[in-house]
GUZA-230376 format. One line per 8 residues: number of its first residue (from 1); their letters; for each residue y, z, x of N, C-alpha, C. Coordinates in nm, 2 decimals, always signed. Each point is the difference from the previous one (the first is absolute). Layout:
# GUZA-230376
NUM> A> Y/Z/X/Y/Z/X/Y/Z/X; ...
***
This chain:
# GUZA-230376
1> MPSRTQDS> -1.27/+2.66/+0.13/-0.11/-0.16/+0.06/+0.26/-0.11/-0.08; +0.00/-0.03/+0.08/+0.10/-0.07/+0.06/+0.03/-0.10/-0.17; +0.15/+0.01/-0.06/+0.01/-0.07/-0.11/+0.04/-0.19/+0.07; -0.05/-0.10/-0.09/+0.02/-0.16/+0.08/+0.05/-0.08/-0.08; +0.15/-0.01/-0.02/+0.07/-0.13/-0.09/+0.01/-0.15/+0.04; -0.03/-0.04/-0.11/-0.07/-0.13/+0.04/+0.18/-0.10/+0.00; +0.01/-0.07/+0.07/+0.10/-0.02/+0.05/+0.08/-0.10/-0.08; -0.13/-0.14/-0.05/+0.02/-0.16/-0.07/-0.12/+0.03/-0.07
9> HFLVCRDC> +0.01/-0.09/-0.14/-0.14/+0.00/-0.05/+0.03/-0.15/-0.06; -0.07/-0.13/-0.05/-0.01/-0.13/+0.05/-0.06/-0.02/-0.21; +0.08/-0.10/-0.02/-0.08/-0.11/-0.10/-0.03/-0.06/+0.00; -0.08/-0.08/-0.03/-0.04/-0.11/+0.00/-0.09/-0.10/-0.12; +0.07/-0.13/+0.04/-0.02/-0.08/-0.18/-0.23/-0.02/+0.05; -0.10/+0.05/-0.10/-0.13/-0.09/+0.08/-0.02/-0.15/-0.02; +0.07/+0.01/-0.11/+0.01/-0.20/+0.00/+0.04/-0.08/+0.13; +0.08/+0.03/+0.10/+0.08/-0.08/+0.01/+0.05/+0.04/+0.19
17> GYTERYVN> +0.00/+0.14/+0.03/+0.00/+0.11/+0.10/+0.19/+0.03/+0.00; +0.06/-0.09/-0.07/+0.15/+0.06/+0.03/+0.00/+0.20/-0.02; +0.05/+0.05/+0.11/-0.02/+0.10/+0.04/+0.15/+0.13/-0.01; +0.09/+0.05/+0.03/+0.12/+0.05/-0.04/-0.03/+0.17/+0.06; +0.07/+0.00/+0.10/-0.05/+0.14/+0.08/+0.13/+0.13/-0.11; -0.03/+0.17/-0.01/+0.06/-0.02/-0.05/+0.02/+0.14/+0.13; +0.18/+0.05/+0.01/-0.01/+0.16/+0.11/+0.01/+0.12/-0.09; -0.04/+0.09/+0.07/+0.01/+0.13/-0.11/+0.10/+0.03/+0.02
25> PERLHLLE> +0.10/+0.05/-0.11/+0.10/+0.02/+0.04/+0.02/+0.09/+0.05; -0.04/+0.14/+0.05/+0.00/+0.13/+0.11/+0.00/-0.07/+0.09; -0.02/-0.11/+0.08/-0.06/-0.07/+0.11/+0.11/-0.08/+0.00; +0.10/-0.01/-0.08/+0.10/-0.13/+0.05/+0.01/+0.05/+0.13; +0.10/+0.10/+0.03/+0.07/+0.03/+0.11/-0.06/+0.01/+0.13; -0.16/-0.02/+0.05/-0.07/-0.07/+0.06/+0.10/-0.18/+0.01; +0.07/+0.00/-0.02/-0.01/-0.20/+0.01/+0.13/+0.01/+0.08; +0.01/+0.10/-0.07/+0.16/-0.05/+0.11/+0.03/+0.03/+0.12
33> KSGRTLEE> -0.18/+0.07/+0.07/+0.02/+0.03/+0.13/-0.08/-0.15/+0.08; -0.11/-0.07/-0.10/-0.05/-0.08/+0.06/-0.02/-0.17/-0.11; +0.11/+0.01/-0.09/-0.05/-0.09/-0.10/+0.17/-0.07/+0.07; -0.02/-0.16/-0.08/+0.04/-0.08/+0.03/+0.06/-0.06/-0.15; +0.12/-0.01/+0.04/+0.13/-0.09/-0.11/-0.05/-0.19/-0.04; -0.02/+0.06/-0.12/-0.09/-0.17/-0.07/+0.10/-0.06/+0.07; +0.16/-0.09/+0.08/+0.04/-0.08/+0.04/-0.08/+0.02/+0.18; -0.04/+0.12/+0.05/-0.08/+0.00/+0.15/-0.11/-0.05/-0.09
41> AKAIAARA> -0.11/+0.02/-0.11/-0.12/-0.01/+0.06/+0.05/-0.18/-0.02; +0.01/-0.01/-0.12/+0.11/-0.20/-0.01/+0.00/-0.09/+0.20; +0.08/+0.08/+0.03/+0.01/-0.06/+0.10/-0.13/+0.00/+0.06; -0.07/+0.09/+0.04/-0.07/+0.07/+0.12/-0.15/-0.18/-0.09; +0.00/+0.00/-0.12/-0.04/-0.07/-0.11/-0.01/-0.11/+0.07; +0.13/-0.06/+0.06/+0.13/-0.11/+0.00/-0.08/-0.08/+0.12; +0.02/+0.09/+0.11/-0.02/+0.01/+0.10/-0.14/-0.09/+0.06; -0.08/+0.09/-0.07/-0.16/-0.01/+0.03/-0.05/-0.16/-0.05
49> QNR> +0.09/-0.02/-0.12/-0.08/-0.14/-0.02/+0.05/-0.13/+0.06; +0.19/+0.05/+0.08/+0.04/-0.12/+0.10/-0.09/+0.03/+0.14; -0.12/+0.06/-0.01/-0.07/+0.02/+0.14/-0.09/-0.12/+0.06
***
């Protein structure tokens, strides 16, 4: 049976729905291939708002 590693988990407030996502530290290296820096993510979000 193959092993499975969880990539991330979420914490959610039952009262307001506020959500935080945490990446498994053993999987952080995957972000180097497909993830974005905070600056890149902010720039993408700003462009989307200006459409």
